[in-house]
Biopython code that builds the backbone (N, CA, C, O; Angstrom):
import numpy as np
from Bio.PDB.StructureBuilder import StructureBuilder

atoms = [
    (1, "MET", "N", (-3.900, 56.446, 0.932)),
    (1, "MET", "CA", (-2.915, 57.107, 1.766)),
    (1, "MET", "C", (-3.191, 56.798, 3.236)),
    (1, "MET", "O", (-2.259, 56.576, 4.009)),
    (2, "ASP", "N", (-4.452, 56.782, 3.620)),
    (2, "ASP", "CA", (-4.776, 56.482, 5.018)),
    (2, "ASP", "C", (-4.269, 55.106, 5.430)),
    (2, "ASP", "O", (-3.871, 54.912, 6.578)),
    (3, "PHE", "N", (-4.281, 54.144, 4.500)),
    (3, "PHE", "CA", (-3.805, 52.793, 4.798)),
    (3, "PHE", "C", (-2.310, 52.798, 5.097)),
    (3, "PHE", "O", (-1.867, 52.172, 6.060)),
    (4, "TYR", "N", (-1.526, 53.504, 4.272)),
    (4, "TYR", "CA", (-0.074, 53.495, 4.413)),
    (4, "TYR", "C", (0.433, 54.470, 5.474)),
    (4, "TYR", "O", (1.497, 54.264, 6.059)),
    (5, "PHE", "N", (-0.326, 55.522, 5.715)),
    (5, "PHE", "CA", (0.079, 56.530, 6.698)),
    (5, "PHE", "C", (-1.084, 56.849, 7.635)),
    (5, "PHE", "O", (-1.583, 57.974, 7.632)),
    (6, "PRO", "N", (-1.518, 55.885, 8.428)),
    (6, "PRO", "CA", (-2.689, 56.128, 9.281)),
    (6, "PRO", "C", (-2.486, 57.268, 10.281)),
    (6, "PRO", "O", (-3.450, 57.920, 10.682)),
    (7, "GLN", "N", (-1.240, 57.507, 10.681)),
    (7, "GLN", "CA", (-0.966, 58.591, 11.625)),
    (7, "GLN", "C", (-1.145, 59.970, 10.991)),
    (7, "GLN", "O", (-1.151, 60.976, 11.700)),
    (8, "SER", "N", (-1.290, 60.031, 9.662)),
    (8, "SER", "CA", (-1.464, 61.321, 8.994)),
    (8, "SER", "C", (-2.917, 61.780, 8.994)),
    (8, "SER", "O", (-3.203, 62.922, 8.633)),
    (9, "LEU", "N", (-3.822, 60.921, 9.386)),
    (9, "LEU", "CA", (-5.230, 61.278, 9.450)),
    (9, "LEU", "C", (-5.466, 62.072, 10.729)),
    (9, "LEU", "O", (-5.305, 61.552, 11.833)),
    (10, "VAL", "N", (-5.847, 63.335, 10.570)),
    (10, "VAL", "CA", (-6.021, 64.223, 11.724)),
    (10, "VAL", "C", (-7.509, 64.430, 11.977)),
    (10, "VAL", "O", (-8.277, 64.720, 11.060)),
    (11, "GLN", "N", (-7.890, 64.278, 13.211)),
    (11, "GLN", "CA", (-9.272, 64.514, 13.622)),
    (11, "GLN", "C", (-9.271, 65.458, 14.807)),
    (11, "GLN", "O", (-8.287, 65.545, 15.541)),
    (12, "GLY", "N", (-10.374, 66.163, 14.991)),
    (12, "GLY", "CA", (-10.516, 67.028, 16.155)),
    (12, "GLY", "C", (-10.056, 68.451, 15.945)),
    (12, "GLY", "O", (-9.963, 69.210, 16.910)),
    (13, "TYR", "N", (-9.766, 68.838, 14.722)),
    (13, "TYR", "CA", (-9.293, 70.193, 14.425)),
    (13, "TYR", "C", (-10.431, 71.145, 14.082)),
    (13, "TYR", "O", (-10.239, 72.361, 14.070)),
    (14, "GLU", "N", (-11.611, 70.605, 13.803)),
    (14, "GLU", "CA", (-12.720, 71.376, 13.243)),
    (14, "GLU", "C", (-13.142, 72.560, 14.115)),
    (14, "GLU", "O", (-13.594, 73.577, 13.589)),
    (15, "ALA", "N", (-13.006, 72.446, 15.418)),
    (15, "ALA", "CA", (-13.439, 73.521, 16.321)),
    (15, "ALA", "C", (-12.636, 74.800, 16.136)),
    (15, "ALA", "O", (-13.113, 75.880, 16.483)),
    (16, "PHE", "N", (-11.433, 74.697, 15.599)),
    (16, "PHE", "CA", (-10.605, 75.880, 15.381)),
    (16, "PHE", "C", (-11.070, 76.714, 14.187)),
    (16, "PHE", "O", (-10.864, 77.927, 14.164)),
    (17, "ILE", "N", (-11.687, 76.083, 13.212)),
    (17, "ILE", "CA", (-11.967, 76.720, 11.925)),
    (17, "ILE", "C", (-12.755, 78.028, 12.023)),
    (17, "ILE", "O", (-12.330, 79.011, 11.416)),
    (18, "PRO", "N", (-13.876, 78.101, 12.748)),
    (18, "PRO", "CA", (-14.686, 79.319, 12.719)),
    (18, "PRO", "C", (-13.951, 80.591, 13.139)),
    (18, "PRO", "O", (-14.272, 81.672, 12.647)),
    (19, "ALA", "N", (-12.987, 80.484, 14.025)),
    (19, "ALA", "CA", (-12.277, 81.666, 14.535)),
    (19, "ALA", "C", (-11.131, 82.117, 13.631)),
    (19, "ALA", "O", (-10.556, 83.181, 13.856)),
    (20, "LEU", "N", (-10.796, 81.340, 12.629)),
    (20, "LEU", "CA", (-9.622, 81.642, 11.804)),
    (20, "LEU", "C", (-9.973, 82.551, 10.638)),
    (20, "LEU", "O", (-11.017, 82.406, 10.001)),
    (21, "GLN", "N", (-9.082, 83.483, 10.380)),
    (21, "GLN", "CA", (-9.246, 84.418, 9.264)),
    (21, "GLN", "C", (-8.048, 84.281, 8.338)),
    (21, "GLN", "O", (-6.912, 84.527, 8.743)),
    (22, "LEU", "N", (-8.299, 83.895, 7.110)),
    (22, "LEU", "CA", (-7.264, 83.811, 6.084)),
    (22, "LEU", "C", (-7.795, 84.455, 4.808)),
    (22, "LEU", "O", (-9.008, 84.577, 4.639)),
    (23, "PRO", "N", (-6.910, 84.865, 3.916)),
    (23, "PRO", "CA", (-7.377, 85.468, 2.659)),
    (23, "PRO", "C", (-8.368, 84.586, 1.895)),
    (23, "PRO", "O", (-9.323, 85.089, 1.303)),
    (24, "ASP", "N", (-8.141, 83.288, 1.909)),
    (24, "ASP", "CA", (-9.074, 82.337, 1.292)),
    (24, "ASP", "C", (-9.699, 81.505, 2.411)),
    (24, "ASP", "O", (-9.038, 80.636, 2.980)),
    (25, "PRO", "N", (-10.961, 81.764, 2.728)),
    (25, "PRO", "CA", (-11.608, 81.020, 3.821)),
    (25, "PRO", "C", (-11.586, 79.498, 3.628)),
    (25, "PRO", "O", (-11.680, 78.748, 4.599)),
    (26, "ASN", "N", (-11.462, 79.050, 2.388)),
    (26, "ASN", "CA", (-11.407, 77.606, 2.130)),
    (26, "ASN", "C", (-10.101, 76.975, 2.605)),
    (26, "ASN", "O", (-9.978, 75.750, 2.604)),
    (27, "ASP", "N", (-9.126, 77.787, 3.013)),
    (27, "ASP", "CA", (-7.845, 77.275, 3.516)),
    (27, "ASP", "C", (-7.799, 77.184, 5.040)),
    (27, "ASP", "O", (-6.804, 76.727, 5.603)),
    (28, "ARG", "N", (-8.853, 77.609, 5.700)),
    (28, "ARG", "CA", (-8.830, 77.638, 7.166)),
    (28, "ARG", "C", (-8.593, 76.263, 7.783)),
    (28, "ARG", "O", (-7.979, 76.158, 8.845)),
    (29, "HIS", "N", (-9.070, 75.218, 7.131)),
    (29, "HIS", "CA", (-8.886, 73.869, 7.688)),
    (29, "HIS", "C", (-7.407, 73.491, 7.760)),
    (29, "HIS", "O", (-7.001, 72.729, 8.637)),
    (30, "VAL", "N", (-6.602, 74.025, 6.838)),
    (30, "VAL", "CA", (-5.168, 73.721, 6.846)),
    (30, "VAL", "C", (-4.519, 74.325, 8.097)),
    (30, "VAL", "O", (-3.757, 73.654, 8.793)),
    (31, "LEU", "N", (-4.822, 75.576, 8.371)),
    (31, "LEU", "CA", (-4.300, 76.227, 9.576)),
    (31, "LEU", "C", (-4.865, 75.559, 10.829)),
    (31, "LEU", "O", (-4.150, 75.401, 11.819)),
    (32, "ALA", "N", (-6.123, 75.171, 10.797)),
    (32, "ALA", "CA", (-6.735, 74.511, 11.955)),
    (32, "ALA", "C", (-6.003, 73.216, 12.290)),
    (32, "ALA", "O", (-5.756, 72.928, 13.461)),
    (33, "VAL", "N", (-5.661, 72.444, 11.282)),
    (33, "VAL", "CA", (-4.912, 71.207, 11.505)),
    (33, "VAL", "C", (-3.534, 71.528, 12.078)),
    (33, "VAL", "O", (-3.082, 70.878, 13.020)),
    (34, "ALA", "N", (-2.862, 72.542, 11.502)),
    (34, "ALA", "CA", (-1.526, 72.916, 11.985)),
    (34, "ALA", "C", (-1.564, 73.313, 13.458)),
    (34, "ALA", "O", (-0.679, 72.939, 14.227)),
    (35, "ILE", "N", (-2.569, 74.057, 13.842)),
    (35, "ILE", "CA", (-2.720, 74.469, 15.240)),
    (35, "ILE", "C", (-2.977, 73.239, 16.113)),
    (35, "ILE", "O", (-2.357, 73.061, 17.162)),
    (36, "HIS", "N", (-3.885, 72.414, 15.665)),
    (36, "HIS", "CA", (-4.287, 71.234, 16.443)),
    (36, "HIS", "C", (-3.120, 70.281, 16.691)),
    (36, "HIS", "O", (-2.980, 69.753, 17.794)),
    (37, "VAL", "N", (-2.286, 70.055, 15.685)),
    (37, "VAL", "CA", (-1.168, 69.116, 15.859)),
    (37, "VAL", "C", (0.109, 69.805, 16.322)),
    (37, "VAL", "O", (1.146, 69.166, 16.505)),
    (38, "LYS", "N", (0.016, 71.119, 16.509)),
    (38, "LYS", "CA", (1.138, 71.914, 17.018)),
    (38, "LYS", "C", (2.380, 71.805, 16.128)),
    (38, "LYS", "O", (3.490, 71.587, 16.613)),
    (39, "THR", "N", (2.174, 71.958, 14.833)),
    (39, "THR", "CA", (3.291, 71.908, 13.899)),
    (39, "THR", "C", (3.912, 73.291, 13.755)),
    (39, "THR", "O", (3.263, 74.302, 14.021)),
    (40, "GLU", "N", (5.146, 73.329, 13.342)),
    (40, "GLU", "CA", (5.834, 74.604, 13.131)),
    (40, "GLU", "C", (5.535, 75.197, 11.763)),
    (40, "GLU", "O", (5.515, 76.418, 11.604)),
    (41, "TYR", "N", (5.302, 74.334, 10.769)),
    (41, "TYR", "CA", (5.240, 74.789, 9.384)),
    (41, "TYR", "C", (4.002, 74.317, 8.648)),
    (41, "TYR", "O", (3.483, 73.226, 8.884)),
    (42, "ILE", "N", (3.550, 75.168, 7.753)),
    (42, "ILE", "CA", (2.661, 74.781, 6.672)),
    (42, "ILE", "C", (3.520, 74.883, 5.420)),
    (42, "ILE", "O", (4.013, 75.962, 5.093)),
    (43, "VAL", "N", (3.700, 73.784, 4.727)),
    (43, "VAL", "CA", (4.524, 73.751, 3.517)),
    (43, "VAL", "C", (3.581, 73.887, 2.333)),
    (43, "VAL", "O", (2.728, 73.030, 2.105)),
    (44, "THR", "N", (3.743, 74.977, 1.576)),
    (44, "THR", "CA", (2.816, 75.274, 0.500)),
    (44, "THR", "C", (3.454, 76.153, -0.567)),
    (44, "THR", "O", (4.355, 76.941, -0.283)),
    (45, "LEU", "N", (2.980, 76.008, -1.780)),
    (45, "LEU", "CA", (3.356, 76.948, -2.839)),
    (45, "LEU", "C", (2.459, 78.174, -2.797)),
    (45, "LEU", "O", (2.735, 79.181, -3.448)),
    (46, "ASN", "N", (1.404, 78.083, -2.041)),
    (46, "ASN", "CA", (0.380, 79.114, -1.967)),
    (46, "ASN", "C", (0.630, 80.044, -0.770)),
    (46, "ASN", "O", (-0.231, 80.192, 0.097)),
    (47, "LEU", "N", (1.786, 80.651, -0.734)),
    (47, "LEU", "CA", (2.176, 81.469, 0.422)),
    (47, "LEU", "C", (1.283, 82.694, 0.617)),
    (47, "LEU", "O", (1.072, 83.127, 1.750)),
    (48, "ASP", "N", (0.764, 83.249, -0.456)),
    (48, "ASP", "CA", (-0.082, 84.445, -0.333)),
    (48, "ASP", "C", (-1.348, 84.184, 0.482)),
    (48, "ASP", "O", (-1.875, 85.097, 1.118)),
    (49, "ASP", "N", (-1.831, 82.959, 0.464)),
    (49, "ASP", "CA", (-3.044, 82.648, 1.216)),
    (49, "ASP", "C", (-2.778, 82.246, 2.662)),
    (49, "ASP", "O", (-3.710, 81.963, 3.416)),
    (50, "PHE", "N", (-1.496, 82.223, 3.048)),
    (50, "PHE", "CA", (-1.121, 81.896, 4.420)),
    (50, "PHE", "C", (-0.139, 82.941, 4.949)),
    (50, "PHE", "O", (1.030, 82.630, 5.176)),
    (51, "PRO", "N", (-0.605, 84.183, 5.147)),
    (51, "PRO", "CA", (0.300, 85.253, 5.589)),
    (51, "PRO", "C", (0.910, 84.947, 6.958)),
    (51, "PRO", "O", (0.204, 84.610, 7.907)),
    (52, "ASN", "N", (2.222, 85.072, 7.037)),
    (52, "ASN", "CA", (2.894, 84.803, 8.307)),
    (52, "ASN", "C", (2.503, 85.795, 9.391)),
    (52, "ASN", "O", (2.650, 85.499, 10.577)),
    (53, "THR", "N", (2.007, 86.971, 9.006)),
    (53, "THR", "CA", (1.517, 87.916, 10.013)),
    (53, "THR", "C", (0.330, 87.333, 10.769)),
    (53, "THR", "O", (0.141, 87.634, 11.947)),
    (54, "ILE", "N", (-0.458, 86.517, 10.119)),
    (54, "ILE", "CA", (-1.582, 85.843, 10.780)),
    (54, "ILE", "C", (-1.107, 84.569, 11.461)),
    (54, "ILE", "O", (-1.473, 84.302, 12.606)),
    (55, "LEU", "N", (-0.297, 83.782, 10.766)),
    (55, "LEU", "CA", (0.112, 82.478, 11.273)),
    (55, "LEU", "C", (0.972, 82.559, 12.533)),
    (55, "LEU", "O", (0.912, 81.680, 13.392)),
    (56, "LYS", "N", (1.775, 83.626, 12.637)),
    (56, "LYS", "CA", (2.710, 83.684, 13.769)),
    (56, "LYS", "C", (1.996, 83.719, 15.114)),
    (56, "LYS", "O", (2.559, 83.277, 16.116)),
    (57, "GLN", "N", (0.773, 84.231, 15.160)),
    (57, "GLN", "CA", (0.057, 84.235, 16.440)),
    (57, "GLN", "C", (-0.304, 82.816, 16.906)),
    (57, "GLN", "O", (-0.662, 82.608, 18.066)),
    (58, "TYR", "N", (-0.208, 81.861, 16.003)),
    (58, "TYR", "CA", (-0.464, 80.453, 16.336)),
    (58, "TYR", "C", (0.822, 79.630, 16.402)),
    (58, "TYR", "O", (0.780, 78.412, 16.573)),
    (59, "GLY", "N", (1.949, 80.297, 16.266)),
    (59, "GLY", "CA", (3.225, 79.598, 16.310)),
    (59, "GLY", "C", (3.508, 78.777, 15.072)),
    (59, "GLY", "O", (4.241, 77.790, 15.130)),
    (60, "VAL", "N", (2.924, 79.182, 13.940)),
    (60, "VAL", "CA", (3.057, 78.461, 12.682)),
    (60, "VAL", "C", (3.665, 79.406, 11.655)),
    (60, "VAL", "O", (3.432, 80.615, 11.694)),
    (61, "GLU", "N", (4.438, 78.850, 10.747)),
    (61, "GLU", "CA", (5.046, 79.624, 9.662)),
    (61, "GLU", "C", (4.756, 78.924, 8.343)),
    (61, "GLU", "O", (4.862, 77.701, 8.254)),
    (62, "ALA", "N", (4.394, 79.684, 7.324)),
    (62, "ALA", "CA", (4.215, 79.125, 5.980)),
    (62, "ALA", "C", (5.536, 79.229, 5.240)),
    (62, "ALA", "O", (6.152, 80.293, 5.190)),
    (63, "VAL", "N", (5.960, 78.122, 4.670)),
    (63, "VAL", "CA", (7.206, 78.094, 3.899)),
    (63, "VAL", "C", (6.965, 77.338, 2.598)),
    (63, "VAL", "O", (6.105, 76.461, 2.516)),
    (64, "SER", "N", (7.738, 77.695, 1.596)),
    (64, "SER", "CA", (7.666, 76.987, 0.323)),
    (64, "SER", "C", (8.305, 75.615, 0.477)),
    (64, "SER", "O", (9.087, 75.401, 1.404)),
    (65, "PRO", "N", (7.987, 74.685, -0.411)),
    (65, "PRO", "CA", (8.661, 73.387, -0.357)),
    (65, "PRO", "C", (10.183, 73.526, -0.432)),
    (65, "PRO", "O", (10.905, 72.816, 0.268)),
    (66, "ASP", "N", (10.670, 74.428, -1.269)),
    (66, "ASP", "CA", (12.115, 74.619, -1.396)),
    (66, "ASP", "C", (12.717, 75.104, -0.085)),
    (66, "ASP", "O", (13.753, 74.597, 0.344)),
    (67, "GLU", "N", (12.092, 76.064, 0.545)),
    (67, "GLU", "CA", (12.596, 76.577, 1.821)),
    (67, "GLU", "C", (12.558, 75.491, 2.890)),
    (67, "GLU", "O", (13.470, 75.395, 3.712)),
    (68, "PHE", "N", (11.523, 74.685, 2.883)),
    (68, "PHE", "CA", (11.420, 73.597, 3.856)),
    (68, "PHE", "C", (12.571, 72.610, 3.695)),
    (68, "PHE", "O", (13.197, 72.218, 4.679)),
    (69, "VAL", "N", (12.849, 72.209, 2.461)),
    (69, "VAL", "CA", (13.944, 71.265, 2.227)),
    (69, "VAL", "C", (15.285, 71.901, 2.581)),
    (69, "VAL", "O", (16.156, 71.232, 3.137)),
    (70, "VAL", "N", (15.460, 73.174, 2.271)),
    (70, "VAL", "CA", (16.708, 73.863, 2.630)),
    (70, "VAL", "C", (16.915, 73.822, 4.145)),
    (70, "VAL", "O", (18.034, 73.612, 4.613)),
    (71, "ARG", "N", (15.865, 74.019, 4.893)),
    (71, "ARG", "CA", (15.988, 73.948, 6.358)),
    (71, "ARG", "C", (16.350, 72.536, 6.813)),
    (71, "ARG", "O", (17.123, 72.355, 7.753)),
    (72, "LEU", "N", (15.785, 71.545, 6.137)),
    (72, "LEU", "CA", (16.166, 70.165, 6.455)),
    (72, "LEU", "C", (17.623, 69.908, 6.098)),
    (72, "LEU", "O", (18.337, 69.226, 6.833)),
    (73, "ILE", "N", (18.062, 70.457, 4.967)),
    (73, "ILE", "CA", (19.467, 70.313, 4.555)),
    (73, "ILE", "C", (20.386, 70.908, 5.616)),
    (73, "ILE", "O", (21.422, 70.325, 5.937)),
    (74, "GLN", "N", (20.018, 72.058, 6.158)),
    (74, "GLN", "CA", (20.850, 72.700, 7.173)),
    (74, "GLN", "C", (20.973, 71.835, 8.425)),
    (74, "GLN", "O", (22.007, 71.842, 9.092)),
    (75, "LYS", "N", (19.923, 71.096, 8.737)),
    (75, "LYS", "CA", (19.936, 70.254, 9.936)),
    (75, "LYS", "C", (20.495, 68.858, 9.673)),
    (75, "LYS", "O", (21.211, 68.305, 10.507)),
    (76, "LEU", "N", (20.163, 68.284, 8.499)),
    (76, "LEU", "CA", (20.474, 66.882, 8.222)),
    (76, "LEU", "C", (20.961, 66.696, 6.785)),
    (76, "LEU", "O", (20.312, 65.999, 6.005)),
    (77, "PRO", "N", (22.078, 67.299, 6.427)),
    (77, "PRO", "CA", (22.489, 67.249, 5.015)),
    (77, "PRO", "C", (22.701, 65.838, 4.472)),
    (77, "PRO", "O", (22.316, 65.555, 3.337)),
    (78, "PHE", "N", (23.296, 64.963, 5.247)),
    (78, "PHE", "CA", (23.574, 63.619, 4.753)),
    (78, "PHE", "C", (22.293, 62.795, 4.617)),
    (78, "PHE", "O", (22.178, 61.958, 3.722)),
    (79, "ALA", "N", (21.347, 63.034, 5.496)),
    (79, "ALA", "CA", (20.059, 62.346, 5.390)),
    (79, "ALA", "C", (19.334, 62.790, 4.122)),
    (79, "ALA", "O", (18.717, 61.967, 3.446)),
    (80, "ILE", "N", (19.399, 64.057, 3.797)),
    (80, "ILE", "CA", (18.754, 64.550, 2.582)),
    (80, "ILE", "C", (19.407, 63.934, 1.353)),
    (80, "ILE", "O", (18.712, 63.581, 0.400)),
    (81, "LEU", "N", (20.718, 63.800, 1.357)),
    (81, "LEU", "CA", (21.399, 63.159, 0.227)),
    (81, "LEU", "C", (20.952, 61.702, 0.081)),
    (81, "LEU", "O", (20.713, 61.233, -1.032)),
    (82, "ARG", "N", (20.840, 60.995, 1.193)),
    (82, "ARG", "CA", (20.390, 59.596, 1.135)),
    (82, "ARG", "C", (18.964, 59.506, 0.596)),
    (82, "ARG", "O", (18.659, 58.643, -0.227)),
    (83, "VAL", "N", (18.107, 60.388, 1.057)),
    (83, "VAL", "CA", (16.713, 60.373, 0.615)),
    (83, "VAL", "C", (16.624, 60.722, -0.869)),
    (83, "VAL", "O", (15.869, 60.091, -1.609)),
    (84, "ALA", "N", (17.386, 61.720, -1.307)),
    (84, "ALA", "CA", (17.368, 62.102, -2.716)),
    (84, "ALA", "C", (17.835, 60.944, -3.595)),
    (84, "ALA", "O", (17.245, 60.676, -4.642)),
    (85, "LYS", "N", (18.888, 60.266, -3.168)),
    (85, "LYS", "CA", (19.383, 59.126, -3.942)),
    (85, "LYS", "C", (18.339, 58.013, -3.985)),
    (85, "LYS", "O", (18.058, 57.459, -5.048)),
    (86, "LYS", "N", (17.779, 57.696, -2.850)),
    (86, "LYS", "CA", (16.762, 56.653, -2.787)),
    (86, "LYS", "C", (15.566, 57.012, -3.668)),
    (86, "LYS", "O", (15.041, 56.166, -4.394)),
    (87, "HIS", "N", (15.147, 58.263, -3.597)),
    (87, "HIS", "CA", (14.012, 58.717, -4.403)),
    (87, "HIS", "C", (14.325, 58.612, -5.893)),
    (87, "HIS", "O", (13.509, 58.112, -6.667)),
    (88, "ARG", "N", (15.495, 59.077, -6.292)),
    (88, "ARG", "CA", (15.873, 59.029, -7.707)),
    (88, "ARG", "C", (15.934, 57.591, -8.200)),
    (88, "ARG", "O", (15.440, 57.295, -9.288)),
    (89, "LEU", "N", (16.526, 56.699, -7.427)),
    (89, "LEU", "CA", (16.652, 55.303, -7.834)),
    (89, "LEU", "C", (15.313, 54.570, -7.830)),
    (89, "LEU", "O", (15.143, 53.580, -8.542)),
    (90, "PHE", "N", (14.374, 55.050, -7.039)),
    (90, "PHE", "CA", (13.047, 54.449, -6.974)),
    (90, "PHE", "C", (12.243, 54.745, -8.243)),
    (90, "PHE", "O", (11.381, 53.958, -8.633)),
    (91, "LEU", "N", (12.527, 55.875, -8.880)),
    (91, "LEU", "CA", (11.788, 56.260, -10.075)),
    (91, "LEU", "C", (12.057, 55.259, -11.189)),
    (91, "LEU", "O", (13.209, 54.963, -11.510)),
    (92, "SER", "N", (10.992, 54.745, -11.770)),
    (92, "SER", "CA", (11.178, 53.746, -12.816)),
    (92, "SER", "C", (10.331, 54.006, -14.056)),
    (92, "SER", "O", (10.474, 53.298, -15.054)),
    (93, "ARG", "N", (9.476, 54.980, -14.017)),
    (93, "ARG", "CA", (8.599, 55.260, -15.160)),
    (93, "ARG", "C", (8.602, 56.728, -15.487)),
    (93, "ARG", "O", (7.609, 57.386, -15.177)),
    (94, "PRO", "N", (9.579, 57.283, -16.059)),
    (94, "PRO", "CA", (10.842, 56.642, -16.422)),
    (94, "PRO", "C", (11.879, 56.815, -15.320)),
    (94, "PRO", "O", (11.707, 57.628, -14.411)),
    (95, "SER", "N", (12.943, 56.048, -15.410)),
    (95, "SER", "CA", (14.073, 56.261, -14.506)),
    (95, "SER", "C", (14.746, 57.566, -14.918)),
    (95, "SER", "O", (14.557, 58.043, -16.038)),
    (96, "LYS", "N", (15.527, 58.136, -14.013)),
    (96, "LYS", "CA", (16.155, 59.431, -14.300)),
    (96, "LYS", "C", (17.634, 59.399, -13.949)),
    (96, "LYS", "O", (18.041, 58.862, -12.918)),
    (97, "THR", "N", (18.421, 59.988, -14.835)),
    (97, "THR", "CA", (19.814, 60.232, -14.498)),
    (97, "THR", "C", (19.845, 61.307, -13.426)),
    (97, "THR", "O", (18.826, 61.935, -13.140)),
    (98, "VAL", "N", (20.997, 61.514, -12.842)),
    (98, "VAL", "CA", (21.117, 62.579, -11.837)),
    (98, "VAL", "C", (20.716, 63.913, -12.458)),
    (98, "VAL", "O", (19.963, 64.672, -11.848)),
    (99, "GLU", "N", (21.201, 64.208, -13.648)),
    (99, "GLU", "CA", (20.884, 65.483, -14.291)),
    (99, "GLU", "C", (19.389, 65.621, -14.565)),
    (99, "GLU", "O", (18.815, 66.688, -14.353)),
    (100, "GLU", "N", (18.763, 64.552, -15.032)),
    (100, "GLU", "CA", (17.315, 64.594, -15.283)),
    (100, "GLU", "C", (16.542, 64.786, -13.979)),
    (100, "GLU", "O", (15.558, 65.525, -13.929)),
    (101, "TYR", "N", (16.994, 64.121, -12.942)),
    (101, "TYR", "CA", (16.355, 64.246, -11.627)),
    (101, "TYR", "C", (16.437, 65.685, -11.124)),
    (101, "TYR", "O", (15.445, 66.255, -10.669)),
    (102, "LEU", "N", (17.629, 66.257, -11.212)),
    (102, "LEU", "CA", (17.809, 67.638, -10.751)),
    (102, "LEU", "C", (16.990, 68.606, -11.599)),
    (102, "LEU", "O", (16.422, 69.561, -11.069)),
    (103, "ALA", "N", (16.925, 68.377, -12.885)),
    (103, "ALA", "CA", (16.124, 69.232, -13.770)),
    (103, "ALA", "C", (14.645, 69.167, -13.390)),
    (103, "ALA", "O", (13.943, 70.178, -13.430)),
    (104, "THR", "N", (14.182, 67.988, -13.027)),
    (104, "THR", "CA", (12.784, 67.835, -12.609)),
    (104, "THR", "C", (12.518, 68.598, -11.316)),
    (104, "THR", "O", (11.507, 69.289, -11.192)),
    (105, "LEU", "N", (13.423, 68.470, -10.362)),
    (105, "LEU", "CA", (13.261, 69.205, -9.099)),
    (105, "LEU", "C", (13.258, 70.707, -9.350)),
    (105, "LEU", "O", (12.455, 71.439, -8.772)),
    (106, "GLU", "N", (14.156, 71.157, -10.210)),
    (106, "GLU", "CA", (14.226, 72.593, -10.512)),
    (106, "GLU", "C", (12.945, 73.062, -11.191)),
    (106, "GLU", "O", (12.431, 74.137, -10.883)),
    (107, "LYS", "N", (12.438, 72.264, -12.100)),
    (107, "LYS", "CA", (11.191, 72.592, -12.803)),
    (107, "LYS", "C", (10.038, 72.778, -11.811)),
    (107, "LYS", "O", (9.115, 73.554, -12.060)),
    (108, "HIS", "N", (10.102, 72.064, -10.696)),
    (108, "HIS", "CA", (9.052, 72.144, -9.690)),
    (108, "HIS", "C", (9.365, 73.160, -8.586)),
    (108, "HIS", "O", (8.750, 73.137, -7.520)),
    (109, "GLY", "N", (10.315, 74.040, -8.848)),
    (109, "GLY", "CA", (10.562, 75.158, -7.940)),
    (109, "GLY", "C", (11.535, 74.900, -6.813)),
    (109, "GLY", "O", (11.603, 75.693, -5.874)),
    (110, "LEU", "N", (12.288, 73.825, -6.873)),
    (110, "LEU", "CA", (13.230, 73.507, -5.796)),
    (110, "LEU", "C", (14.644, 73.949, -6.168)),
    (110, "LEU", "O", (15.588, 73.164, -6.080)),
    (111, "SER", "N", (14.782, 75.188, -6.577)),
    (111, "SER", "CA", (16.067, 75.677, -7.088)),
    (111, "SER", "C", (17.168, 75.709, -6.027)),
    (111, "SER", "O", (18.312, 75.370, -6.329)),
    (112, "LYS", "N", (16.856, 76.101, -4.814)),
    (112, "LYS", "CA", (17.877, 76.118, -3.751)),
    (112, "LYS", "C", (18.276, 74.695, -3.367)),
    (112, "LYS", "O", (19.446, 74.413, -3.107)),
    (113, "THR", "N", (17.302, 73.818, -3.338)),
    (113, "THR", "CA", (17.584, 72.409, -3.059)),
    (113, "THR", "C", (18.516, 71.846, -4.120)),
    (113, "THR", "O", (19.469, 71.133, -3.804)),
    (114, "VAL", "N", (18.240, 72.166, -5.377)),
    (114, "VAL", "CA", (19.054, 71.677, -6.484)),
    (114, "VAL", "C", (20.477, 72.217, -6.385)),
    (114, "VAL", "O", (21.427, 71.500, -6.699)),
    (115, "MET", "N", (20.641, 73.457, -5.956)),
    (115, "MET", "CA", (21.996, 74.007, -5.796)),
    (115, "MET", "C", (22.800, 73.135, -4.836)),
    (115, "MET", "O", (23.963, 72.830, -5.103)),
    (116, "PHE", "N", (22.199, 72.737, -3.735)),
    (116, "PHE", "CA", (22.870, 71.870, -2.775)),
    (116, "PHE", "C", (23.166, 70.494, -3.393)),
    (116, "PHE", "O", (24.281, 69.983, -3.284)),
    (117, "LEU", "N", (22.167, 69.915, -4.032)),
    (117, "LEU", "CA", (22.337, 68.575, -4.596)),
    (117, "LEU", "C", (23.380, 68.552, -5.709)),
    (117, "LEU", "O", (24.087, 67.557, -5.864)),
    (118, "ARG", "N", (23.489, 69.624, -6.482)),
    (118, "ARG", "CA", (24.503, 69.689, -7.548)),
    (118, "ARG", "C", (25.918, 69.598, -6.966)),
    (118, "ARG", "O", (26.823, 69.057, -7.602)),
    (119, "GLU", "N", (26.095, 70.119, -5.782)),
    (119, "GLU", "CA", (27.413, 70.047, -5.134)),
    (119, "GLU", "C", (27.752, 68.625, -4.695)),
    (119, "GLU", "O", (28.895, 68.329, -4.347)),
    (120, "HIS", "N", (26.737, 67.740, -4.715)),
    (120, "HIS", "CA", (26.908, 66.370, -4.216)),
    (120, "HIS", "C", (26.361, 65.356, -5.226)),
    (120, "HIS", "O", (25.831, 64.315, -4.840)),
    (121, "GLU", "N", (26.492, 65.662, -6.505)),
    (121, "GLU", "CA", (25.922, 64.796, -7.558)),
    (121, "GLU", "C", (26.388, 63.354, -7.440)),
    (121, "GLU", "O", (25.615, 62.434, -7.709)),
    (122, "ASP", "N", (27.617, 63.143, -7.050)),
    (122, "ASP", "CA", (28.136, 61.775, -6.945)),
    (122, "ASP", "C", (27.445, 60.965, -5.854)),
    (122, "ASP", "O", (27.513, 59.736, -5.842)),
    (123, "ASP", "N", (26.784, 61.661, -4.944)),
    (123, "ASP", "CA", (26.104, 60.983, -3.821)),
    (123, "ASP", "C", (24.645, 60.687, -4.095)),
    (123, "ASP", "O", (23.983, 60.015, -3.304)),
    (124, "ILE", "N", (24.134, 61.193, -5.229)),
    (124, "ILE", "CA", (22.720, 60.944, -5.533)),
    (124, "ILE", "C", (22.581, 60.201, -6.849)),
    (124, "ILE", "O", (21.466, 59.901, -7.274)),
]
sb = StructureBuilder()
sb.init_structure("model")
sb.init_model(0)
sb.init_chain("A")
sb.init_seg("    ")
for serial, (resi, resn, name, xyz) in enumerate(atoms, 1):
    if name == "N":
        sb.init_residue(resn, " ", resi, " ")
    sb.init_atom(name, np.array(xyz, "f"), 0.0, 1.0, " ", f" {name:<3s}", serial, name[0])
structure = sb.get_structure()
């Protein structure tokens, strides 16, 4: 991953860790990185371990993957349709019909995203 996305390698966040308090201390590095790179969101299925009451003091919000994509849909609906189509067509082991693709997304908790994509099945 570092080879293909070298800009995703974050360094220099470690100094934040000792001062951070989260329900699971092993997650502090995630918040430390978010603070260091000044991101708005931590995208996680593990919302209980990233309480927004704690995160908001750092200007960060924890959101589920589905909520994150919904926010992207609100800002860039046509871009999301293009990405979904490209992603579906890229799958080759096995390839997926639109219905199979949507079922897979739903199985992984992206129910709101799937509601949007179902309205645009011909585009994906």
